[in-house]
C-alpha atoms as an extended CHARMM CRD file, in Angstrom:
* protein
*
       286  EXT
         1         1  MET       CA            -71.8180000000      -10.4220000000       30.9210000000  PROA      1               0.0000000000
         2         2  LEU       CA            -73.9760000000      -13.3790000000       29.3540000000  PROA      2               0.0000000000
         3         3  LEU       CA            -70.5510000000      -14.2590000000       27.1950000000  PROA      3               0.0000000000
         4         4  PRO       CA            -68.8330000000      -16.2200000000       29.8260000000  PROA      4               0.0000000000
         5         5  GLY       CA            -71.6460000000      -18.5010000000       30.5680000000  PROA      5               0.0000000000
         6         6  LEU       CA            -72.4280000000      -18.7000000000       26.9760000000  PROA      6               0.0000000000
         7         7  ILE       CA            -68.8260000000      -19.8430000000       26.2910000000  PROA      7               0.0000000000
         8         8  TYR       CA            -68.8590000000      -22.3160000000       29.3110000000  PROA      8               0.0000000000
         9         9  PHE       CA            -72.1460000000      -23.9850000000       27.8230000000  PROA      9               0.0000000000
        10        10  ALA       CA            -70.9640000000      -24.0910000000       24.3150000000  PROA      10              0.0000000000
        11        11  VAL       CA            -67.7480000000      -25.8120000000       25.2130000000  PROA      11              0.0000000000
        12        12  TYR       CA            -68.8030000000      -28.2160000000       27.9950000000  PROA      12              0.0000000000
        13        13  LYS       CA            -72.3950000000      -28.7550000000       27.3110000000  PROA      13              0.0000000000
        14        14  TYR       CA            -73.0530000000      -28.5280000000       23.6360000000  PROA      14              0.0000000000
        15        15  ALA       CA            -69.7110000000      -29.5310000000       22.0180000000  PROA      15              0.0000000000
        16        16  PRO       CA            -69.6660000000      -32.9630000000       23.6360000000  PROA      16              0.0000000000
        17        17  MET       CA            -72.9760000000      -33.7800000000       22.0420000000  PROA      17              0.0000000000
        18        18  TYR       CA            -70.9040000000      -34.4700000000       18.9550000000  PROA      18              0.0000000000
        19        19  GLY       CA            -70.2830000000      -37.8440000000       20.8780000000  PROA      19              0.0000000000
        20        20  VAL       CA            -73.8880000000      -38.7970000000       20.6530000000  PROA      20              0.0000000000
        21        21  ILE       CA            -73.3820000000      -40.2790000000       17.1630000000  PROA      21              0.0000000000
        22        22  ILE       CA            -71.7040000000      -43.3730000000       18.9780000000  PROA      22              0.0000000000
        23        23  ALA       CA            -75.4780000000      -44.4400000000       19.7960000000  PROA      23              0.0000000000
        24        24  PHE       CA            -75.6690000000      -44.9610000000       15.8850000000  PROA      24              0.0000000000
        25        25  LYS       CA            -72.2970000000      -46.4600000000       15.1000000000  PROA      25              0.0000000000
        26        26  ASP       CA            -70.6170000000      -50.1010000000       15.9910000000  PROA      26              0.0000000000
        27        27  TYR       CA            -67.9580000000      -47.8070000000       18.0810000000  PROA      27              0.0000000000
        28        28  ASN       CA            -64.7510000000      -49.2120000000       18.4850000000  PROA      28              0.0000000000
        29        29  LEU       CA            -62.4970000000      -47.6330000000       20.9010000000  PROA      29              0.0000000000
        30        30  GLY       CA            -59.3280000000      -48.1490000000       18.6080000000  PROA      30              0.0000000000
        31        31  LEU       CA            -60.8590000000      -46.3500000000       15.6060000000  PROA      31              0.0000000000
        32        32  GLY       CA            -62.3460000000      -43.7010000000       17.1560000000  PROA      32              0.0000000000
        33        33  ILE       CA            -65.7310000000      -41.9910000000       16.7140000000  PROA      33              0.0000000000
        34        34  VAL       CA            -65.3180000000      -40.7900000000       13.2240000000  PROA      34              0.0000000000
        35        35  ALA       CA            -63.6100000000      -44.1110000000       11.6120000000  PROA      35              0.0000000000
        36        36  SER       CA            -66.0370000000      -46.6250000000       13.6930000000  PROA      36              0.0000000000
        37        37  PRO       CA            -68.7310000000      -48.0240000000       11.2050000000  PROA      37              0.0000000000
        38        38  TRP       CA            -72.3250000000      -47.1550000000       11.3400000000  PROA      38              0.0000000000
        39        39  ALA       CA            -74.6640000000      -49.5510000000       12.9800000000  PROA      39              0.0000000000
        40        40  ASP       CA            -76.8520000000      -51.6850000000       10.7610000000  PROA      40              0.0000000000
        41        41  PRO       CA            -79.5160000000      -50.9760000000       11.2510000000  PROA      41              0.0000000000
        42        42  TRP       CA            -78.9600000000      -47.3070000000       12.7090000000  PROA      42              0.0000000000
        43        43  PHE       CA            -81.4000000000      -48.0010000000       15.6610000000  PROA      43              0.0000000000
        44        44  LYS       CA            -79.5560000000      -51.4040000000       16.4970000000  PROA      44              0.0000000000
        45        45  TYR       CA            -78.8860000000      -50.4870000000       20.0340000000  PROA      45              0.0000000000
        46        46  PHE       CA            -82.0720000000      -48.9230000000       20.9080000000  PROA      46              0.0000000000
        47        47  ASP       CA            -83.8180000000      -51.6850000000       19.8230000000  PROA      47              0.0000000000
        48        48  GLN       CA            -81.2510000000      -53.9440000000       21.8750000000  PROA      48              0.0000000000
        49        49  PHE       CA            -82.2410000000      -51.8700000000       24.9100000000  PROA      49              0.0000000000
        50        50  PHE       CA            -85.9150000000      -51.6370000000       24.4200000000  PROA      50              0.0000000000
        51        51  SER       CA            -86.2150000000      -55.5050000000       23.3840000000  PROA      51              0.0000000000
        52        52  SER       CA            -84.1670000000      -56.3460000000       26.6610000000  PROA      52              0.0000000000
        53        53  PRO       CA            -86.1030000000      -58.6880000000       29.0440000000  PROA      53              0.0000000000
        54        54  TYR       CA            -85.0690000000      -56.3270000000       31.7790000000  PROA      54              0.0000000000
        55        55  PHE       CA            -86.3590000000      -53.3310000000       30.1100000000  PROA      55              0.0000000000
        56        56  GLY       CA            -89.7840000000      -53.1110000000       31.7740000000  PROA      56              0.0000000000
        57        57  GLN       CA            -88.1520000000      -54.0000000000       35.3270000000  PROA      57              0.0000000000
        58        58  LEU       CA            -85.7060000000      -51.2090000000       34.6810000000  PROA      58              0.0000000000
        59        59  MET       CA            -88.3960000000      -48.6450000000       33.8110000000  PROA      59              0.0000000000
        60        60  VAL       CA            -90.5760000000      -49.5260000000       36.6650000000  PROA      60              0.0000000000
        61        61  ASN       CA            -87.6050000000      -49.4700000000       39.2910000000  PROA      61              0.0000000000
        62        62  THR       CA            -86.3250000000      -46.3510000000       37.9080000000  PROA      62              0.0000000000
        63        63  PHE       CA            -89.6310000000      -44.5770000000       37.8380000000  PROA      63              0.0000000000
        64        64  LEU       CA            -90.7920000000      -45.7230000000       41.2460000000  PROA      64              0.0000000000
        65        65  ILE       CA            -87.7410000000      -44.7880000000       43.0520000000  PROA      65              0.0000000000
        66        66  SER       CA            -87.4260000000      -41.5570000000       41.4580000000  PROA      66              0.0000000000
        67        67  ALA       CA            -91.1910000000      -40.8030000000       42.2390000000  PROA      67              0.0000000000
        68        68  TYR       CA            -90.4800000000      -41.6600000000       45.8930000000  PROA      68              0.0000000000
        69        69  LYS       CA            -87.6270000000      -39.3660000000       46.1250000000  PROA      69              0.0000000000
        70        70  LEU       CA            -89.3650000000      -36.5200000000       44.4460000000  PROA      70              0.0000000000
        71        71  PHE       CA            -92.2960000000      -36.6640000000       47.0380000000  PROA      71              0.0000000000
        72        72  TRP       CA            -90.1570000000      -37.2340000000       49.9630000000  PROA      72              0.0000000000
        73        73  GLY       CA            -87.5590000000      -34.7800000000       48.6990000000  PROA      73              0.0000000000
        74        74  THR       CA            -90.0900000000      -32.2590000000       48.5590000000  PROA      74              0.0000000000
        75        75  VAL       CA            -92.7690000000      -32.7400000000       51.3890000000  PROA      75              0.0000000000
        76        76  PRO       CA            -90.5340000000      -33.1860000000       54.3450000000  PROA      76              0.0000000000
        77        77  CYS       CA            -87.9040000000      -30.3330000000       53.1760000000  PROA      77              0.0000000000
        78        78  LEU       CA            -91.0190000000      -27.8730000000       52.7380000000  PROA      78              0.0000000000
        79        79  VAL       CA            -92.4300000000      -28.8940000000       56.3990000000  PROA      79              0.0000000000
        80        80  LEU       CA            -88.8620000000      -28.5140000000       57.9480000000  PROA      80              0.0000000000
        81        81  ALA       CA            -88.4800000000      -25.0890000000       56.4170000000  PROA      81              0.0000000000
        82        82  LEU       CA            -92.1350000000      -23.9690000000       57.6480000000  PROA      82              0.0000000000
        83        83  LEU       CA            -90.7260000000      -24.9130000000       61.0270000000  PROA      83              0.0000000000
        84        84  PHE       CA            -87.7890000000      -23.1340000000       60.7330000000  PROA      84              0.0000000000
        85        85  ASN       CA            -89.8740000000      -19.8270000000       59.5830000000  PROA      85              0.0000000000
        86        86  GLU       CA            -92.2720000000      -20.2750000000       62.6920000000  PROA      86              0.0000000000
        87        87  CYS       CA            -89.4840000000      -20.8050000000       65.2760000000  PROA      87              0.0000000000
        88        88  ARG       CA            -88.9670000000      -17.9120000000       67.2240000000  PROA      88              0.0000000000
        89        89  VAL       CA            -85.9670000000      -19.0950000000       69.1040000000  PROA      89              0.0000000000
        90        90  THR       CA            -82.9470000000      -17.8980000000       66.8840000000  PROA      90              0.0000000000
        91        91  TRP       CA            -80.1870000000      -19.9170000000       68.7170000000  PROA      91              0.0000000000
        92        92  LEU       CA            -82.1820000000      -23.0330000000       68.4140000000  PROA      92              0.0000000000
        93        93  ARG       CA            -83.0250000000      -22.6700000000       64.8010000000  PROA      93              0.0000000000
        94        94  ARG       CA            -79.6080000000      -22.1060000000       63.8260000000  PROA      94              0.0000000000
        95        95  TRP       CA            -78.3940000000      -25.0930000000       65.4760000000  PROA      95              0.0000000000
        96        96  VAL       CA            -80.8540000000      -27.1960000000       64.1760000000  PROA      96              0.0000000000
        97        97  GLN       CA            -80.6060000000      -25.7660000000       60.8850000000  PROA      97              0.0000000000
        98        98  THR       CA            -76.9580000000      -26.4950000000       60.5950000000  PROA      98              0.0000000000
        99        99  ILE       CA            -77.0940000000      -29.9450000000       61.9850000000  PROA      99              0.0000000000
       100       100  SER       CA            -79.8810000000      -30.7200000000       59.4190000000  PROA      100             0.0000000000
       101       101  TYR       CA            -78.0650000000      -30.0880000000       56.4390000000  PROA      101             0.0000000000
       102       102  MET       CA            -74.4500000000      -31.4340000000       57.3740000000  PROA      102             0.0000000000
       103       103  PRO       CA            -75.2960000000      -34.8530000000       56.2090000000  PROA      103             0.0000000000
       104       104  HSD       CA            -75.6660000000      -33.3230000000       52.5340000000  PROA      104             0.0000000000
       105       105  PHE       CA            -71.9140000000      -33.0020000000       52.4380000000  PROA      105             0.0000000000
       106       106  LEU       CA            -71.3600000000      -36.7320000000       53.3980000000  PROA      106             0.0000000000
       107       107  SER       CA            -70.6400000000      -39.2350000000       50.4880000000  PROA      107             0.0000000000
       108       108  TRP       CA            -72.8260000000      -42.1130000000       49.9790000000  PROA      108             0.0000000000
       109       109  VAL       CA            -69.9910000000      -44.4440000000       51.0310000000  PROA      109             0.0000000000
       110       110  ILE       CA            -70.3450000000      -42.8750000000       54.5340000000  PROA      110             0.0000000000
       111       111  VAL       CA            -74.2700000000      -42.6170000000       54.4380000000  PROA      111             0.0000000000
       112       112  PHE       CA            -74.0100000000      -46.2240000000       53.6980000000  PROA      112             0.0000000000
       113       113  GLY       CA            -71.9510000000      -47.2580000000       56.6550000000  PROA      113             0.0000000000
       114       114  ILE       CA            -74.3180000000      -45.2320000000       58.7810000000  PROA      114             0.0000000000
       115       115  THR       CA            -77.2970000000      -47.0330000000       57.4850000000  PROA      115             0.0000000000
       116       116  VAL       CA            -75.5340000000      -50.4730000000       57.9000000000  PROA      116             0.0000000000
       117       117  ALA       CA            -74.9410000000      -49.5090000000       61.5570000000  PROA      117             0.0000000000
       118       118  PHE       CA            -78.7090000000      -49.2730000000       61.9780000000  PROA      118             0.0000000000
       119       119  VAL       CA            -80.1890000000      -51.6650000000       59.5040000000  PROA      119             0.0000000000
       120       120  SER       CA            -77.5090000000      -54.5660000000       59.5330000000  PROA      120             0.0000000000
       121       121  GLN       CA            -79.2770000000      -58.1790000000       59.8610000000  PROA      121             0.0000000000
       122       122  SER       CA            -76.6560000000      -59.1120000000       62.2680000000  PROA      122             0.0000000000
       123       123  THR       CA            -75.2960000000      -56.2260000000       64.0910000000  PROA      123             0.0000000000
       124       124  GLY       CA            -77.7130000000      -53.3960000000       63.3680000000  PROA      124             0.0000000000
       125       125  LEU       CA            -79.0600000000      -51.3780000000       66.2510000000  PROA      125             0.0000000000
       126       126  ILE       CA            -83.0000000000      -51.7260000000       64.8340000000  PROA      126             0.0000000000
       127       127  ASN       CA            -82.5000000000      -55.5100000000       64.5080000000  PROA      127             0.0000000000
       128       128  ARG       CA            -80.7350000000      -55.7860000000       68.0680000000  PROA      128             0.0000000000
       129       129  GLY       CA            -83.8670000000      -53.9630000000       69.4150000000  PROA      129             0.0000000000
       130       130  LEU       CA            -86.0650000000      -56.4020000000       67.5670000000  PROA      130             0.0000000000
       131       131  GLU       CA            -84.3600000000      -59.4570000000       68.8940000000  PROA      131             0.0000000000
       132       132  GLY       CA            -84.5310000000      -57.7720000000       72.4650000000  PROA      132             0.0000000000
       133       133  LEU       CA            -88.4940000000      -57.7280000000       71.9650000000  PROA      133             0.0000000000
       134       134  GLY       CA            -88.4860000000      -61.4280000000       70.9240000000  PROA      134             0.0000000000
       135       135  ALA       CA            -88.8740000000      -60.7060000000       67.1330000000  PROA      135             0.0000000000
       136       136  GLU       CA            -86.9390000000      -62.0310000000       64.3020000000  PROA      136             0.0000000000
       137       137  PRO       CA            -84.0520000000      -59.7290000000       62.6400000000  PROA      137             0.0000000000
       138       138  ILE       CA            -85.0410000000      -58.4030000000       59.5550000000  PROA      138             0.0000000000
       139       139  GLY       CA            -82.6820000000      -58.4690000000       56.3600000000  PROA      139             0.0000000000
       140       140  PHE       CA            -83.3840000000      -54.6180000000       55.3840000000  PROA      140             0.0000000000
       141       141  LEU       CA            -80.6820000000      -54.2030000000       52.8020000000  PROA      141             0.0000000000
       142       142  THR       CA            -81.4710000000      -57.6820000000       51.3160000000  PROA      142             0.0000000000
       143       143  SER       CA            -85.2130000000      -57.7280000000       51.3000000000  PROA      143             0.0000000000
       144       144  THR       CA            -87.1560000000      -56.9240000000       48.1980000000  PROA      144             0.0000000000
       145       145  ASP       CA            -89.7980000000      -55.6620000000       50.5090000000  PROA      145             0.0000000000
       146       146  TRP       CA            -87.7180000000      -52.9570000000       52.6060000000  PROA      146             0.0000000000
       147       147  PHE       CA            -84.8480000000      -52.2180000000       50.1480000000  PROA      147             0.0000000000
       148       148  ARG       CA            -86.5490000000      -49.1130000000       48.5240000000  PROA      148             0.0000000000
       149       149  THR       CA            -87.8970000000      -47.9520000000       52.0580000000  PROA      149             0.0000000000
       150       150  ILE       CA            -84.3860000000      -47.8740000000       53.0800000000  PROA      150             0.0000000000
       151       151  LEU       CA            -82.9530000000      -46.2950000000       49.7630000000  PROA      151             0.0000000000
       152       152  VAL       CA            -85.3880000000      -43.5190000000       49.9040000000  PROA      152             0.0000000000
       153       153  GLY       CA            -85.1920000000      -43.0200000000       53.6110000000  PROA      153             0.0000000000
       154       154  ALA       CA            -81.4250000000      -42.5430000000       53.5140000000  PROA      154             0.0000000000
       155       155  ASP       CA            -81.7800000000      -40.1170000000       50.5380000000  PROA      155             0.0000000000
       156       156  THR       CA            -84.4420000000      -38.0410000000       52.4980000000  PROA      156             0.0000000000
       157       157  TRP       CA            -82.2760000000      -37.8000000000       55.3570000000  PROA      157             0.0000000000
       158       158  LYS       CA            -79.1610000000      -36.8900000000       53.5850000000  PROA      158             0.0000000000
       159       159  ASP       CA            -80.6570000000      -34.0300000000       51.7760000000  PROA      159             0.0000000000
       160       160  LEU       CA            -83.5920000000      -32.9360000000       54.0840000000  PROA      160             0.0000000000
       161       161  GLY       CA            -81.9370000000      -29.8900000000       55.7270000000  PROA      161             0.0000000000
       162       162  TRP       CA            -80.2270000000      -28.8640000000       52.2580000000  PROA      162             0.0000000000
       163       163  GLY       CA            -83.4440000000      -28.8780000000       50.3360000000  PROA      163             0.0000000000
       164       164  ALA       CA            -85.0660000000      -26.8430000000       53.1940000000  PROA      164             0.0000000000
       165       165  ILE       CA            -82.8200000000      -24.0220000000       52.5790000000  PROA      165             0.0000000000
       166       166  ILE       CA            -84.5330000000      -23.2110000000       49.2090000000  PROA      166             0.0000000000
       167       167  TYR       CA            -87.8920000000      -23.0930000000       50.8410000000  PROA      167             0.0000000000
       168       168  LEU       CA            -86.7090000000      -21.0180000000       53.5800000000  PROA      168             0.0000000000
       169       169  ALA       CA            -85.0150000000      -18.4190000000       51.5870000000  PROA      169             0.0000000000
       170       170  ALA       CA            -88.4190000000      -17.9680000000       49.2870000000  PROA      170             0.0000000000
       171       171  MET       CA            -90.2270000000      -17.5590000000       52.8680000000  PROA      171             0.0000000000
       172       172  VAL       CA            -87.9140000000      -15.0230000000       54.0120000000  PROA      172             0.0000000000
       173       173  GLY       CA            -88.7700000000      -13.0440000000       50.8880000000  PROA      173             0.0000000000
       174       174  ILE       CA            -92.4780000000      -12.6680000000       51.7810000000  PROA      174             0.0000000000
       175       175  ASP       CA            -93.6810000000       -9.1680000000       52.7390000000  PROA      175             0.0000000000
       176       176  PRO       CA            -94.0210000000       -9.1430000000       56.7430000000  PROA      176             0.0000000000
       177       177  GLU       CA            -97.1060000000       -6.5190000000       56.3930000000  PROA      177             0.0000000000
       178       178  ARG       CA            -99.1570000000       -9.3530000000       54.8960000000  PROA      178             0.0000000000
       179       179  TYR       CA            -98.7060000000      -11.3160000000       58.1870000000  PROA      179             0.0000000000
       180       180  GLU       CA            -99.3340000000       -8.3350000000       60.0680000000  PROA      180             0.0000000000
       181       181  ALA       CA           -102.3810000000       -7.6820000000       58.2940000000  PROA      181             0.0000000000
       182       182  ALA       CA           -103.3970000000      -11.4640000000       58.6930000000  PROA      182             0.0000000000
       183       183  ARG       CA           -102.9650000000      -11.2140000000       62.5390000000  PROA      183             0.0000000000
       184       184  VAL       CA           -105.1610000000       -8.0060000000       62.7660000000  PROA      184             0.0000000000
       185       185  ASP       CA           -107.9800000000       -9.8980000000       61.0650000000  PROA      185             0.0000000000
       186       186  GLY       CA           -107.6400000000      -12.6860000000       63.6060000000  PROA      186             0.0000000000
       187       187  ALA       CA           -105.7160000000      -15.2560000000       61.6510000000  PROA      187             0.0000000000
       188       188  GLY       CA           -103.4250000000      -17.7360000000       63.5580000000  PROA      188             0.0000000000
       189       189  ARG       CA           -100.3390000000      -19.4900000000       62.6670000000  PROA      189             0.0000000000
       190       190  LEU       CA           -101.7800000000      -22.3580000000       60.7620000000  PROA      190             0.0000000000
       191       191  ARG       CA           -103.8750000000      -19.8790000000       58.6220000000  PROA      191             0.0000000000
       192       192  GLN       CA           -101.0510000000      -17.6370000000       57.8270000000  PROA      192             0.0000000000
       193       193  ILE       CA            -99.1530000000      -20.6230000000       56.8120000000  PROA      193             0.0000000000
       194       194  TRP       CA           -102.0130000000      -21.6870000000       54.6340000000  PROA      194             0.0000000000
       195       195  HSD       CA           -103.0880000000      -18.5230000000       53.1530000000  PROA      195             0.0000000000
       196       196  ILE       CA            -99.8460000000      -16.4080000000       53.0620000000  PROA      196             0.0000000000
       197       197  THR       CA            -96.6530000000      -18.5720000000       53.3640000000  PROA      197             0.0000000000
       198       198  LEU       CA            -97.3800000000      -21.4340000000       50.7770000000  PROA      198             0.0000000000
       199       199  PRO       CA            -99.0910000000      -19.2920000000       48.2220000000  PROA      199             0.0000000000
       200       200  GLY       CA            -96.1120000000      -17.1090000000       48.5970000000  PROA      200             0.0000000000
       201       201  ILE       CA            -93.6420000000      -19.7540000000       47.7240000000  PROA      201             0.0000000000
       202       202  ARG       CA            -95.8630000000      -21.6350000000       45.1550000000  PROA      202             0.0000000000
       203       203  ASN       CA            -93.5080000000      -20.4570000000       42.4010000000  PROA      203             0.0000000000
       204       204  VAL       CA            -90.5720000000      -21.8030000000       43.7560000000  PROA      204             0.0000000000
       205       205  ILE       CA            -92.3190000000      -25.1540000000       44.6110000000  PROA      205             0.0000000000
       206       206  ILE       CA            -93.4120000000      -25.2660000000       40.9430000000  PROA      206             0.0000000000
       207       207  LEU       CA            -90.1050000000      -24.3730000000       39.4860000000  PROA      207             0.0000000000
       208       208  LEU       CA            -88.1410000000      -26.9200000000       41.7200000000  PROA      208             0.0000000000
       209       209  PHE       CA            -90.6880000000      -29.6920000000       40.7650000000  PROA      209             0.0000000000
       210       210  VAL       CA            -90.1310000000      -28.8480000000       37.1090000000  PROA      210             0.0000000000
       211       211  LEU       CA            -86.3640000000      -29.2430000000       37.4890000000  PROA      211             0.0000000000
       212       212  ARG       CA            -86.5780000000      -32.4360000000       39.2450000000  PROA      212             0.0000000000
       213       213  LEU       CA            -89.0230000000      -34.0250000000       36.7730000000  PROA      213             0.0000000000
       214       214  GLY       CA            -86.7680000000      -33.5770000000       33.9070000000  PROA      214             0.0000000000
       215       215  ASN       CA            -84.2490000000      -35.7160000000       35.9430000000  PROA      215             0.0000000000
       216       216  ILE       CA            -86.9610000000      -38.3530000000       36.7730000000  PROA      216             0.0000000000
       217       217  LEU       CA            -84.7400000000      -40.8800000000       35.0760000000  PROA      217             0.0000000000
       218       218  ASP       CA            -81.8730000000      -40.1620000000       37.1760000000  PROA      218             0.0000000000
       219       219  ALA       CA            -82.8620000000      -42.2690000000       40.0650000000  PROA      219             0.0000000000
       220       220  GLY       CA            -79.5900000000      -41.7250000000       41.7420000000  PROA      220             0.0000000000
       221       221  PHE       CA            -76.8670000000      -44.0580000000       40.3310000000  PROA      221             0.0000000000
       222       222  GLU       CA            -74.2180000000      -43.5030000000       42.9080000000  PROA      222             0.0000000000
       223       223  GLN       CA            -76.5720000000      -44.1390000000       45.8950000000  PROA      223             0.0000000000
       224       224  VAL       CA            -78.1430000000      -47.1810000000       44.4980000000  PROA      224             0.0000000000
       225       225  TYR       CA            -74.6280000000      -48.6970000000       43.1310000000  PROA      225             0.0000000000
       226       226  VAL       CA            -73.4370000000      -48.2030000000       46.6580000000  PROA      226             0.0000000000
       227       227  PHE       CA            -76.6100000000      -49.7170000000       48.4190000000  PROA      227             0.0000000000
       228       228  TYR       CA            -77.6730000000      -52.4710000000       46.2210000000  PROA      228             0.0000000000
       229       229  ASN       CA            -76.6640000000      -56.2970000000       45.7680000000  PROA      229             0.0000000000
       230       230  VAL       CA            -77.5980000000      -59.2310000000       43.7560000000  PROA      230             0.0000000000
       231       231  GLN       CA            -80.3280000000      -60.0610000000       46.0420000000  PROA      231             0.0000000000
       232       232  VAL       CA            -82.4180000000      -56.8900000000       45.1910000000  PROA      232             0.0000000000
       233       233  TYR       CA            -81.8230000000      -56.5240000000       41.5250000000  PROA      233             0.0000000000
       234       234  SER       CA            -85.5100000000      -56.9340000000       40.9550000000  PROA      234             0.0000000000
       235       235  VAL       CA            -86.7450000000      -53.8220000000       42.7920000000  PROA      235             0.0000000000
       236       236  ALA       CA            -83.2700000000      -51.7850000000       42.8400000000  PROA      236             0.0000000000
       237       237  ASP       CA            -81.5090000000      -52.1330000000       39.3860000000  PROA      237             0.0000000000
       238       238  ILE       CA            -82.4360000000      -48.8810000000       37.5830000000  PROA      238             0.0000000000
       239       239  ILE       CA            -81.4240000000      -47.9590000000       34.1350000000  PROA      239             0.0000000000
       240       240  ASP       CA            -77.9240000000      -46.3360000000       35.0280000000  PROA      240             0.0000000000
       241       241  THR       CA            -76.7450000000      -49.4230000000       37.2490000000  PROA      241             0.0000000000
       242       242  TRP       CA            -77.9050000000      -51.8780000000       34.3730000000  PROA      242             0.0000000000
       243       243  VAL       CA            -75.8110000000      -49.6800000000       31.7900000000  PROA      243             0.0000000000
       244       244  TYR       CA            -72.8780000000      -49.5050000000       34.0410000000  PROA      244             0.0000000000
       245       245  ARG       CA            -72.5840000000      -53.3420000000       34.2020000000  PROA      245             0.0000000000
       246       246  VAL       CA            -73.8500000000      -54.4370000000       30.6740000000  PROA      246             0.0000000000
       247       247  GLY       CA            -72.5620000000      -51.2750000000       28.6990000000  PROA      247             0.0000000000
       248       248  LEU       CA            -69.3800000000      -50.0140000000       30.2990000000  PROA      248             0.0000000000
       249       249  GLU       CA            -67.8240000000      -53.1000000000       32.0240000000  PROA      249             0.0000000000
       250       250  GLN       CA            -68.2900000000      -54.9970000000       29.0290000000  PROA      250             0.0000000000
       251       251  LEU       CA            -66.9650000000      -52.0510000000       26.8650000000  PROA      251             0.0000000000
       252       252  ASN       CA            -70.1950000000      -51.6680000000       24.9770000000  PROA      252             0.0000000000
       253       253  PHE       CA            -70.1030000000      -47.6090000000       24.4200000000  PROA      253             0.0000000000
       254       254  SER       CA            -72.8140000000      -47.6800000000       21.8490000000  PROA      254             0.0000000000
       255       255  LEU       CA            -75.4060000000      -49.0450000000       23.9920000000  PROA      255             0.0000000000
       256       256  ALA       CA            -74.3430000000      -46.8370000000       26.6900000000  PROA      256             0.0000000000
       257       257  ALA       CA            -74.9180000000      -43.8190000000       24.6040000000  PROA      257             0.0000000000
       258       258  ALA       CA            -77.9190000000      -45.0670000000       23.2280000000  PROA      258             0.0000000000
       259       259  VAL       CA            -79.5850000000      -45.3810000000       26.5140000000  PROA      259             0.0000000000
       260       260  GLY       CA            -78.0770000000      -41.9810000000       27.5280000000  PROA      260             0.0000000000
       261       261  LEU       CA            -79.8550000000      -40.3240000000       24.4350000000  PROA      261             0.0000000000
       262       262  PHE       CA            -82.9990000000      -42.1300000000       25.2120000000  PROA      262             0.0000000000
       263       263  LYS       CA            -82.8630000000      -40.6900000000       28.9340000000  PROA      263             0.0000000000
       264       264  ALA       CA            -82.0230000000      -37.1120000000       27.4860000000  PROA      264             0.0000000000
       265       265  VAL       CA            -84.8600000000      -36.9770000000       25.0630000000  PROA      265             0.0000000000
       266       266  THR       CA            -87.3650000000      -38.2700000000       27.8520000000  PROA      266             0.0000000000
       267       267  GLY       CA            -86.1410000000      -35.9690000000       30.1570000000  PROA      267             0.0000000000
       268       268  LEU       CA            -86.6780000000      -32.8390000000       27.6280000000  PROA      268             0.0000000000
       269       269  VAL       CA            -90.1260000000      -34.2690000000       26.9580000000  PROA      269             0.0000000000
       270       270  LEU       CA            -91.0000000000      -34.2540000000       30.5380000000  PROA      270             0.0000000000
       271       271  ILE       CA            -89.9260000000      -30.7730000000       31.3730000000  PROA      271             0.0000000000
       272       272  ILE       CA            -91.8080000000      -29.2250000000       28.2970000000  PROA      272             0.0000000000
       273       273  LEU       CA            -94.9800000000      -31.2010000000       29.6920000000  PROA      273             0.0000000000
       274       274  ALA       CA            -94.2100000000      -29.7920000000       33.3350000000  PROA      274             0.0000000000
       275       275  ASN       CA            -93.8890000000      -26.3030000000       31.7140000000  PROA      275             0.0000000000
       276       276  ARG       CA            -97.2060000000      -26.7650000000       30.2370000000  PROA      276             0.0000000000
       277       277  LEU       CA            -98.6130000000      -27.7330000000       33.4810000000  PROA      277             0.0000000000
       278       278  ALA       CA            -97.1570000000      -25.1810000000       35.3720000000  PROA      278             0.0000000000
       279       279  LYS       CA            -98.5120000000      -22.5920000000       32.9590000000  PROA      279             0.0000000000
       280       280  ARG       CA           -101.8950000000      -23.6690000000       33.4820000000  PROA      280             0.0000000000
       281       281  TRP       CA           -101.8570000000      -23.8180000000       37.1410000000  PROA      281             0.0000000000
       282       282  ASP       CA            -99.9400000000      -20.7900000000       37.9310000000  PROA      282             0.0000000000
       283       283  GLY       CA           -100.3820000000      -18.7160000000       34.6250000000  PROA      283             0.0000000000
       284       284  GLN       CA            -96.7870000000      -18.3050000000       33.6830000000  PROA      284             0.0000000000
       285       285  LEU       CA            -94.0950000000      -20.3430000000       31.8750000000  PROA      285             0.0000000000
       286       286  TRP       CA            -90.3790000000      -20.4460000000       32.7350000000  PROA      286             0.0000000000
């Protein structure tokens, strides 16, 4: 039964890792991977990335945006799942749940269009409201003070309902007798949530945290690329967008491969560390 899965990973995940050697070569598209000469020194493109004047800014932007998304992609989803779990009006819960996870299926281009309709400096609903109150309009998408907030807010709205499904599924698996025993002991709903629901899904929370921590250097290329502009590069330019512009648009495939390898190794280290932390906290290692 494991064989189809093993074949899939061998063909589509491990075999392509042969291309990692591009990071150590002066890759020429015409010569191919094998015939392209080795870089001198072998760490040439890693050094090129690390010594870039943009390296520090890229790392800060990537980590900050990822950390914001990690927090706001966890806490609101967990709160919404708790609300669904406590709602006793079945038809209302189903309707709200359906409406909340529908944005997950929208492309980032559509989400950007919706965002512009609200925050555009000239025609956005929010700025029109501010003008009606006598305040100056704000360039949310061109302001270094507001851009990350808009970026993370749009990401949270898009995946709020979808993320809540996982937590809600874990809550459904909690033994109902535990709630009955708590009610007999006089525990209200808040105490039941704190002492039964949250501890009951602790494993799921930690597991999702570990999985997301491994992708902390993936701050969401597609969303950032659609949303950002030259005026907010200082707070919005992440590793992936920089590699796309400098590495791929200029056909510097070796640089792009080197940065990709750096991200992969960093993600692996973070997952191992997160596993160790999870073992200490919860007494188990996935």
